FIZA-629162 format. One record per residue: x, y, z of N, C-alpha, C in turn; chain; residue in three letters. Coordinates in Angstrom, 2 decimals. Example, Ala and Ser with C-alpha at 12.3 -4.5 7.8 and 13.67 -1.06 7.14 Angstrom:
! residues 2
{n_c1->13.19, n_c2->-5.69, n_c3->7.80, ca_c1->12.30, ca_c2->-4.50, ca_c3->7.80, c_c1->13.20, c_c2->-3.30, c_c3->7.80, chain->A, resn->ALA}
{n_c1->12.85, n_c2->-2.25, n_c3->7.08, ca_c1->13.67, ca_c2->-1.06, ca_c3->7.14, c_c1->12.90, c_c2->0.03, c_c3->7.87, chain->A, resn->SER}
***
This chain:
! residues 43
{n_c1->3.84, n_c2->11.00, n_c3->-1.87, ca_c1->3.43, ca_c2->10.41, ca_c3->-3.10, c_c1->2.34, c_c2->9.37, c_c3->-2.80, chain->A, resn->MET}
{n_c1->1.28, n_c2->9.41, n_c3->-3.56, ca_c1->0.20, ca_c2->8.43, ca_c3->-3.40, c_c1->0.58, c_c2->7.10, c_c3->-4.02, chain->A, resn->LEU}
{n_c1->0.26, n_c2->6.03, n_c3->-3.31, ca_c1->0.50, ca_c2->4.67, ca_c3->-3.83, c_c1->-0.75, c_c2->3.83, c_c3->-3.54, chain->A, resn->ARG}
{n_c1->-0.98, n_c2->2.84, n_c3->-4.35, ca_c1->-2.12, ca_c2->1.94, ca_c3->-4.19, c_c1->-1.59, c_c2->0.54, c_c3->-3.87, chain->A, resn->THR}
{n_c1->-2.23, n_c2->-0.10, n_c3->-2.88, ca_c1->-1.86, ca_c2->-1.47, ca_c3->-2.50, c_c1->-3.09, c_c2->-2.34, c_c3->-2.54, chain->A, resn->ILE}
{n_c1->-2.89, n_c2->-3.65, n_c3->-2.65, ca_c1->-3.99, ca_c2->-4.60, ca_c3->-2.51, c_c1->-3.78, c_c2->-5.39, c_c3->-1.24, chain->A, resn->THR}
{n_c1->-4.89, n_c2->-5.63, n_c3->-0.55, ca_c1->-4.87, ca_c2->-6.44, ca_c3->0.66, c_c1->-5.87, c_c2->-7.55, c_c3->0.42, chain->A, resn->MET}
{n_c1->-5.38, n_c2->-8.75, n_c3->0.30, ca_c1->-6.24, ca_c2->-9.87, ca_c3->-0.05, c_c1->-6.52, c_c2->-9.85, c_c3->-1.55, chain->A, resn->GLY}
{n_c1->-7.67, n_c2->-10.36, n_c3->-1.94, ca_c1->-7.98, ca_c2->-10.44, ca_c3->-3.37, c_c1->-8.91, c_c2->-9.35, c_c3->-3.85, chain->A, resn->SER}
{n_c1->-9.60, n_c2->-8.67, n_c3->-2.96, ca_c1->-10.62, ca_c2->-7.71, ca_c3->-3.38, c_c1->-10.44, c_c2->-6.29, c_c3->-2.83, chain->A, resn->CYS}
{n_c1->-9.63, n_c2->-6.10, n_c3->-1.82, ca_c1->-9.54, ca_c2->-4.79, ca_c3->-1.15, c_c1->-8.32, c_c2->-4.04, c_c3->-1.65, chain->A, resn->VAL}
{n_c1->-8.56, n_c2->-2.81, n_c3->-2.13, ca_c1->-7.47, ca_c2->-1.92, ca_c3->-2.53, c_c1->-7.50, c_c2->-0.69, c_c3->-1.64, chain->A, resn->SER}
{n_c1->-6.31, n_c2->-0.18, n_c3->-1.31, ca_c1->-6.19, ca_c2->1.01, ca_c3->-0.46, c_c1->-5.23, c_c2->1.95, c_c3->-1.14, chain->A, resn->VAL}
{n_c1->-5.59, n_c2->3.25, n_c3->-1.19, ca_c1->-4.70, ca_c2->4.25, ca_c3->-1.75, c_c1->-4.35, c_c2->5.26, c_c3->-0.66, chain->A, resn->GLN}
{n_c1->-3.07, n_c2->5.50, n_c3->-0.46, ca_c1->-2.67, ca_c2->6.44, ca_c3->0.57, c_c1->-1.26, c_c2->6.92, c_c3->0.33, chain->A, resn->GLY}
{n_c1->-0.74, n_c2->7.67, n_c3->1.30, ca_c1->0.59, ca_c2->8.25, ca_c3->1.22, c_c1->1.64, c_c2->7.20, c_c3->1.55, chain->A, resn->THR}
{n_c1->2.64, n_c2->7.08, n_c3->0.66, ca_c1->3.70, ca_c2->6.09, ca_c3->0.86, c_c1->4.46, c_c2->6.36, c_c3->2.17, chain->A, resn->PHE}
{n_c1->4.67, n_c2->5.29, n_c3->2.95, ca_c1->5.42, ca_c2->5.40, ca_c3->4.20, c_c1->6.77, c_c2->4.71, c_c3->4.09, chain->A, resn->VAL}
{n_c1->6.78, n_c2->3.42, n_c3->3.76, ca_c1->8.04, ca_c2->2.70, ca_c3->3.62, c_c1->7.85, c_c2->1.42, c_c3->2.83, chain->A, resn->LYS}
{n_c1->8.97, n_c2->0.88, n_c3->2.34, ca_c1->8.99, ca_c2->-0.39, ca_c3->1.64, c_c1->9.48, c_c2->-1.48, c_c3->2.61, chain->A, resn->ALA}
{n_c1->8.86, n_c2->-2.63, n_c3->2.58, ca_c1->9.24, ca_c2->-3.75, ca_c3->3.44, c_c1->10.22, c_c2->-4.66, c_c3->2.69, chain->A, resn->MET}
{n_c1->11.06, n_c2->-5.42, n_c3->3.38, ca_c1->12.01, ca_c2->-6.32, ca_c3->2.72, c_c1->11.33, c_c2->-7.41, c_c3->1.89, chain->A, resn->PRO}
{n_c1->10.10, n_c2->-7.79, n_c3->2.22, ca_c1->9.42, ca_c2->-8.87, ca_c3->1.50, c_c1->8.67, c_c2->-8.41, c_c3->0.25, chain->A, resn->ASP}
{n_c1->8.81, n_c2->-7.12, n_c3->-0.12, ca_c1->8.18, ca_c2->-6.62, ca_c3->-1.32, c_c1->6.90, c_c2->-5.84, c_c3->-1.10, chain->A, resn->GLY}
{n_c1->6.33, n_c2->-5.93, n_c3->0.10, ca_c1->5.14, ca_c2->-5.15, ca_c3->0.41, c_c1->5.53, c_c2->-3.71, c_c3->0.69, chain->A, resn->ARG}
{n_c1->4.55, n_c2->-2.80, n_c3->0.62, ca_c1->4.79, ca_c2->-1.43, ca_c3->1.02, c_c1->3.75, c_c2->-1.01, c_c3->2.04, chain->A, resn->ILE}
{n_c1->4.04, n_c2->0.07, n_c3->2.75, ca_c1->3.15, ca_c2->0.59, ca_c3->3.76, c_c1->2.67, c_c2->1.96, c_c3->3.33, chain->A, resn->THR}
{n_c1->1.34, n_c2->2.18, n_c3->3.45, ca_c1->0.75, ca_c2->3.49, ca_c3->3.14, c_c1->-0.07, c_c2->3.97, c_c3->4.34, chain->A, resn->VAL}
{n_c1->-0.23, n_c2->5.28, n_c3->4.44, ca_c1->-0.98, ca_c2->5.87, ca_c3->5.54, c_c1->-2.17, c_c2->6.58, c_c3->4.99, chain->A, resn->LYS}
{n_c1->-3.36, n_c2->6.31, n_c3->5.60, ca_c1->-4.62, ca_c2->6.97, ca_c3->5.25, c_c1->-5.15, c_c2->7.58, c_c3->6.55, chain->A, resn->VAL}
{n_c1->-5.19, n_c2->8.90, n_c3->6.63, ca_c1->-5.54, ca_c2->9.61, ca_c3->7.86, c_c1->-4.59, c_c2->9.13, c_c3->8.96, chain->A, resn->ASP}
{n_c1->-5.09, n_c2->8.49, n_c3->10.00, ca_c1->-4.25, ca_c2->8.03, ca_c3->11.11, c_c1->-4.00, c_c2->6.53, c_c3->11.06, chain->A, resn->ASP}
{n_c1->-4.43, n_c2->5.85, n_c3->10.02, ca_c1->-4.31, ca_c2->4.40, ca_c3->9.91, c_c1->-3.23, c_c2->4.02, c_c3->8.92, chain->A, resn->THR}
{n_c1->-2.42, n_c2->3.03, n_c3->9.27, ca_c1->-1.35, ca_c2->2.55, ca_c3->8.41, c_c1->-1.72, c_c2->1.16, c_c3->7.89, chain->A, resn->VAL}
{n_c1->-1.56, n_c2->0.95, n_c3->6.59, ca_c1->-1.88, ca_c2->-0.34, ca_c3->5.95, c_c1->-0.64, c_c2->-0.86, c_c3->5.24, chain->A, resn->TYR}
{n_c1->-0.49, n_c2->-2.19, n_c3->5.20, ca_c1->0.58, ca_c2->-2.83, ca_c3->4.46, c_c1->-0.02, c_c2->-3.81, c_c3->3.47, chain->A, resn->SER}
{n_c1->0.56, n_c2->-3.84, n_c3->2.26, ca_c1->0.07, ca_c2->-4.76, ca_c3->1.25, c_c1->0.97, c_c2->-4.76, c_c3->0.03, chain->A, resn->GLY}
{n_c1->0.54, n_c2->-5.49, n_c3->-0.96, ca_c1->1.30, ca_c2->-5.63, ca_c3->-2.21, c_c1->1.02, c_c2->-4.43, c_c3->-3.10, chain->A, resn->VAL}
{n_c1->2.06, n_c2->-3.76, n_c3->-3.62, ca_c1->1.82, ca_c2->-2.60, ca_c3->-4.48, c_c1->1.16, c_c2->-3.01, c_c3->-5.79, chain->A, resn->PRO}
{n_c1->0.30, n_c2->-2.13, n_c3->-6.31, ca_c1->-0.33, ca_c2->-2.34, ca_c3->-7.61, c_c1->0.65, c_c2->-1.86, c_c3->-8.67, chain->A, resn->VAL}
{n_c1->0.94, n_c2->-2.72, n_c3->-9.65, ca_c1->1.91, ca_c2->-2.38, ca_c3->-10.70, c_c1->1.30, c_c2->-1.43, c_c3->-11.71, chain->A, resn->CYS}
{n_c1->2.13, n_c2->-0.53, n_c3->-12.22, ca_c1->1.72, ca_c2->0.38, ca_c3->-13.30, c_c1->1.66, c_c2->-0.43, c_c3->-14.58, chain->A, resn->LYS}
{n_c1->0.66, n_c2->-0.13, n_c3->-15.41, ca_c1->0.53, ca_c2->-0.83, ca_c3->-16.68, c_c1->0.83, c_c2->0.09, c_c3->-17.82, chain->A, resn->LYS}
***
């Protein structure tokens, strides 16, 4: 499932959901790179 996260105030990344962290962040994978950040809420 594709998920979108924000890293900092300006950078957004969309990738395949990997896991949820205990602090509320999620991890997504884009190609071979893994990113962690705050999930973008659905409106």
